[in-house]
Backbone as a printed PyTorch tensor [residue, N CA C, xyz], in Angstrom:
tensor([[[ 82.2900,  96.7700,  92.8220],
         [ 80.8880,  96.5350,  92.5250],
         [ 80.7710,  95.5970,  91.3260]],

        [[ 79.7460,  94.7980,  91.3650],
         [ 79.4990,  93.8980,  90.2470],
         [ 78.8690,  94.6710,  89.1040]],

        [[ 78.9860,  94.1170,  87.9530],
         [ 78.3700,  94.7460,  86.8090],
         [ 76.8630,  94.4800,  86.8150]],

        [[ 76.4740,  93.2900,  87.2770],
         [ 75.0550,  92.9330,  87.3740],
         [ 74.7970,  92.2120,  88.6900]],

        [[ 73.5770,  92.3610,  89.1990],
         [ 73.1650,  91.6850,  90.4090],
         [ 71.9730,  90.7960,  90.1080]],

        [[ 71.8620,  89.6750,  90.7960],
         [ 70.7550,  88.7350,  90.5960],
         [ 69.7010,  88.9970,  91.6730]],

        [[ 68.5420,  89.5140,  91.3040],
         [ 67.4710,  89.8130,  92.2270],
         [ 66.3220,  88.8090,  92.1220]],

        [[ 66.5420,  87.6550,  91.5450],
         [ 65.4440,  86.7030,  91.3470],
         [ 64.8730,  86.1770,  92.6760]],

        [[ 65.6840,  86.0660,  93.7170],
         [ 65.2110,  85.6000,  95.0330],
         [ 65.0200,  86.7330,  96.0230]],

        [[ 65.0530,  87.9570,  95.5260],
         [ 64.9180,  89.1020,  96.4280],
         [ 63.5010,  89.2430,  96.9030]],

        [[ 63.3430,  89.7430,  98.1290],
         [ 62.0240,  90.0320,  98.6630],
         [ 61.9950,  91.4890,  99.0900]],

        [[ 60.8270,  92.0440,  99.0340],
         [ 60.6550,  93.4660,  99.4170],
         [ 60.6010,  93.5330, 100.9310]],

        [[ 61.3320,  94.4720, 101.5060],
         [ 61.3260,  94.6970, 102.9400],
         [ 60.0970,  95.4250, 103.3890]],

        [[ 59.9020,  95.5350, 104.6900],
         [ 58.7270,  96.2500, 105.1960],
         [ 58.7980,  97.7400, 104.8740]],

        [[ 57.6290,  98.3490, 104.6580],
         [ 57.5870,  99.7790, 104.3770],
         [ 57.9860, 100.5460, 105.6230]],

        [[ 58.6700, 101.6380, 105.4220],
         [ 59.0870, 102.4730, 106.5540],
         [ 57.9170, 103.3180, 106.9670]],

        [[ 57.4810, 103.1590, 108.2010],
         [ 56.3190, 103.9210, 108.6970],
         [ 56.7760, 105.2530, 109.2630]],

        [[ 55.8810, 106.2300, 109.1950],
         [ 56.1400, 107.5120, 109.7830],
         [ 56.0560, 107.3990, 111.2980]],

        [[ 56.9650, 108.0400, 112.0100],
         [ 56.8920, 107.9700, 113.4810],
         [ 55.5830, 108.5640, 113.9790]],

        [[ 54.9790, 107.8920, 114.9440],
         [ 53.7520, 108.3920, 115.5610],
         [ 52.4930, 107.9930, 114.8080]],

        [[ 52.6100, 107.3530, 113.6760],
         [ 51.4550, 106.9280, 112.8990],
         [ 51.1940, 105.4570, 113.1690]],

        [[ 49.9080, 105.0910, 113.2330],
         [ 49.5070, 103.7060, 113.4340],
         [ 48.5080, 103.3370, 112.3570]],

        [[ 48.7630, 102.2260, 111.6850],
         [ 47.8360, 101.7710, 110.6520],
         [ 46.6460, 101.0620, 111.3210]],

        [[ 45.4260, 101.4650, 110.9190],
         [ 44.2140, 100.8290, 111.4410],
         [ 43.2720, 100.5450, 110.2810]],

        [[ 42.2730,  99.7430, 110.5430],
         [ 41.2140,  99.4760, 109.5830],
         [ 39.8990,  99.8350, 110.2630]],

        [[ 39.1320, 100.7370, 109.6240],
         [ 37.8370, 101.1360, 110.1530],
         [ 36.7940, 101.1310, 109.0520]],

        [[ 35.5540, 101.0270, 109.4390],
         [ 34.4430, 101.1130, 108.4970],
         [ 33.8280, 102.4970, 108.5770]],

        [[ 33.7350, 103.1700, 107.4600],
         [ 33.1760, 104.5230, 107.3940],
         [ 32.0570, 104.5000, 106.3450]],

        [[ 30.9650, 105.2020, 106.6360],
         [ 29.8700, 105.2860, 105.6530],
         [ 30.3960, 105.8640, 104.3430]],

        [[ 29.8690, 105.3430, 103.2500],
         [ 30.3550, 105.7730, 101.9190],
         [ 30.2310, 107.2310, 101.6620]],

        [[ 29.1270, 107.8330, 102.1020],
         [ 28.9280, 109.2640, 101.8580],
         [ 29.9200, 110.1130, 102.6640]],

        [[ 30.2780, 109.6340, 103.8610],
         [ 31.2630, 110.3470, 104.6800],
         [ 32.6210, 110.2880, 104.0080]],

        [[ 33.0010, 109.1170, 103.5580],
         [ 34.2900, 108.9510, 102.8800],
         [ 34.3330, 109.8100, 101.6110]],

        [[ 33.2360, 109.8100, 100.8420],
         [ 33.1930, 110.5850,  99.6140],
         [ 33.3460, 112.0900,  99.9170]],

        [[ 32.7480, 112.5470, 101.0130],
         [ 32.8650, 113.9600, 101.3790],
         [ 34.2940, 114.3040, 101.7520]],

        [[ 34.9480, 113.4270, 102.5270],
         [ 36.3420, 113.6750, 102.8800],
         [ 37.2480, 113.6440, 101.6610]],

        [[ 36.9980, 112.7210, 100.7450],
         [ 37.8120, 112.6610,  99.5250],
         [ 37.6160, 113.9210,  98.6680]],

        [[ 36.3740, 114.3930,  98.5630],
         [ 36.0950, 115.5990,  97.7770],
         [ 36.7570, 116.8020,  98.4310]],

        [[ 36.6410, 116.9100,  99.7410],
         [ 37.2580, 118.0450, 100.4470],
         [ 38.7680, 117.9910, 100.3310]],

        [[ 39.3400, 116.7810, 100.4190],
         [ 40.7800, 116.6130, 100.2860],
         [ 41.2380, 117.0210,  98.8870]],

        [[ 40.4700, 116.6550,  97.8760],
         [ 40.8150, 117.0070,  96.4920],
         [ 40.8170, 118.5250,  96.3200]],

        [[ 39.8310, 119.2080,  96.9290],
         [ 39.7200, 120.6690,  96.8260],
         [ 40.9000, 121.3640,  97.5180]],

        [[ 41.3860, 120.7710,  98.6210],
         [ 42.4680, 121.4180,  99.3690],
         [ 43.8300, 120.9530,  98.9490]],

        [[ 43.9050, 119.8820,  98.1520],
         [ 45.1910, 119.3840,  97.6860],
         [ 45.9500, 118.5450,  98.7080]],

        [[ 45.2480, 117.9820,  99.6600],
         [ 45.8880, 117.1130, 100.6270],
         [ 45.1480, 115.7750, 100.6440]],

        [[ 45.7090, 114.7840, 101.2980],
         [ 45.0940, 113.4510, 101.3200],
         [ 43.8620, 113.3930, 102.1980]],

        [[ 42.9620, 112.4920, 101.8300],
         [ 41.7110, 112.3420, 102.6190],
         [ 41.9850, 111.7740, 103.9990]],

        [[ 43.0380, 110.9430, 104.1190],
         [ 43.3490, 110.3990, 105.4410],
         [ 43.8740, 111.4980, 106.3570]],

        [[ 44.6080, 112.4520, 105.7980],
         [ 45.0720, 113.5880, 106.5690],
         [ 43.8850, 114.4240, 107.0320]],

        [[ 42.8980, 114.5970, 106.1440],
         [ 41.6870, 115.3470, 106.4900],
         [ 40.8970, 114.6690, 107.5950]],

        [[ 40.7860, 113.3340, 107.5320],
         [ 40.0780, 112.5930, 108.5730],
         [ 40.8240, 112.7320, 109.8880]],

        [[ 42.1600, 112.6080, 109.8630],
         [ 42.9650, 112.7340, 111.0800],
         [ 42.7730, 114.1140, 111.7030]],

        [[ 42.7800, 115.1630, 110.8720],
         [ 42.5990, 116.5320, 111.3790],
         [ 41.2210, 116.6910, 112.0020]],

        [[ 40.1900, 116.1240, 111.3480],
         [ 38.8190, 116.2230, 111.8880],
         [ 38.7320, 115.5340, 113.2640]],

        [[ 39.3960, 114.3820, 113.3880],
         [ 39.3930, 113.6930, 114.6670],
         [ 40.1150, 114.5000, 115.7440]],

        [[ 41.2320, 115.1210, 115.3630],
         [ 41.9550, 115.9670, 116.3160],
         [ 41.0960, 117.1440, 116.8000]],

        [[ 40.4100, 117.7880, 115.8510],
         [ 39.5320, 118.9170, 116.1770],
         [ 38.4090, 118.4640, 117.0860]],

        [[ 37.8280, 117.3120, 116.8310],
         [ 36.7630, 116.7880, 117.6640],
         [ 37.2650, 116.5890, 119.0860]],

        [[ 38.4230, 115.9850, 119.2340],
         [ 38.9850, 115.7430, 120.5660],
         [ 39.2750, 117.0390, 121.2860]],

        [[ 39.8370, 118.0090, 120.5750],
         [ 40.1340, 119.3100, 121.2070],
         [ 38.8650, 120.0070, 121.6590]],

        [[ 37.8110, 119.9710, 120.8320],
         [ 36.5450, 120.6120, 121.2090],
         [ 35.9120, 119.8940, 122.3590]],

        [[ 35.9700, 118.5640, 122.3670],
         [ 35.4030, 117.7980, 123.4750],
         [ 36.0820, 118.1280, 124.7950]],

        [[ 37.4060, 118.2510, 124.7510],
         [ 38.1710, 118.6030, 125.9560],
         [ 37.8030, 120.0120, 126.4370]],

        [[ 37.6380, 120.9310, 125.4870],
         [ 37.2830, 122.2940, 125.8210],
         [ 35.8980, 122.3490, 126.4480]],

        [[ 34.9360, 121.6140, 125.8710],
         [ 33.5740, 121.5960, 126.4290],
         [ 33.5770, 121.0330, 127.8510]],

        [[ 34.3290, 119.9810, 128.0850],
         [ 34.3900, 119.3820, 129.4110],
         [ 34.9750, 120.3820, 130.3950]],

        [[ 36.0280, 121.0720, 130.0110],
         [ 36.6760, 122.0780, 130.8730],
         [ 35.7080, 123.2020, 131.1820]],

        [[ 35.0090, 123.7040, 130.1790],
         [ 34.0530, 124.8080, 130.3770],
         [ 32.9010, 124.3960, 131.2940]],

        [[ 32.4100, 123.1780, 131.1410],
         [ 31.3290, 122.7180, 132.0020],
         [ 31.8010, 122.6560, 133.4690]],

        [[ 33.0480, 122.1990, 133.6880],
         [ 33.5820, 122.1370, 135.0450],
         [ 33.6980, 123.5340, 135.6450]],

        [[ 34.1920, 124.4840, 134.8590],
         [ 34.3410, 125.8480, 135.3480],
         [ 32.9780, 126.4510, 135.6920]],

        [[ 31.9900, 126.2440, 134.8110],
         [ 30.6490, 126.8080, 135.0540],
         [ 30.0560, 126.2050, 136.3310]],

        [[ 30.2070, 124.8870, 136.5330],
         [ 29.7040, 124.2410, 137.7500],
         [ 30.3840, 124.8280, 138.9970]],

        [[ 31.6840, 125.0190, 138.9140],
         [ 32.3940, 125.6000, 140.0650],
         [ 31.9160, 127.0080, 140.3630]],

        [[ 31.6940, 127.8140, 139.3190],
         [ 31.2310, 129.1800, 139.5230],
         [ 29.8180, 129.2150, 140.1160]],

        [[ 28.9600, 128.3140, 139.6340],
         [ 27.6110, 128.2440, 140.1810],
         [ 27.6440, 127.8140, 141.6430]],

        [[ 28.4570, 126.8080, 141.9340],
         [ 28.6000, 126.3470, 143.3060],
         [ 29.1170, 127.4560, 144.2190]],

        [[ 30.1370, 128.1840, 143.7720],
         [ 30.7370, 129.2550, 144.5780],
         [ 29.7770, 130.4480, 144.7470]],

        [[ 28.9260, 130.6940, 143.7730],
         [ 27.9920, 131.8190, 143.8330],
         [ 26.8030, 131.5110, 144.7600]],

        [[ 26.4820, 130.2540, 144.8890],
         [ 25.2790, 129.8590, 145.6460],
         [ 25.5720, 129.6110, 147.0370]]])
């Protein structure tokens, strides 16, 4: 090993991304972002994690509602 290395022409490599994560740019209302940041501060986790979790919960609830509506329609159809 050398005693010293010359990094004057060095460039920073790309950041290592977490598997399954995709960087996006979105516009969010200021009050919504402030609420997520405040909630994240209270829970000790990042606001981006809180937004991601809220989106996951929304998708799960939407899928559940769709499934329940289909089941109710089938039951009404079968009863009539």
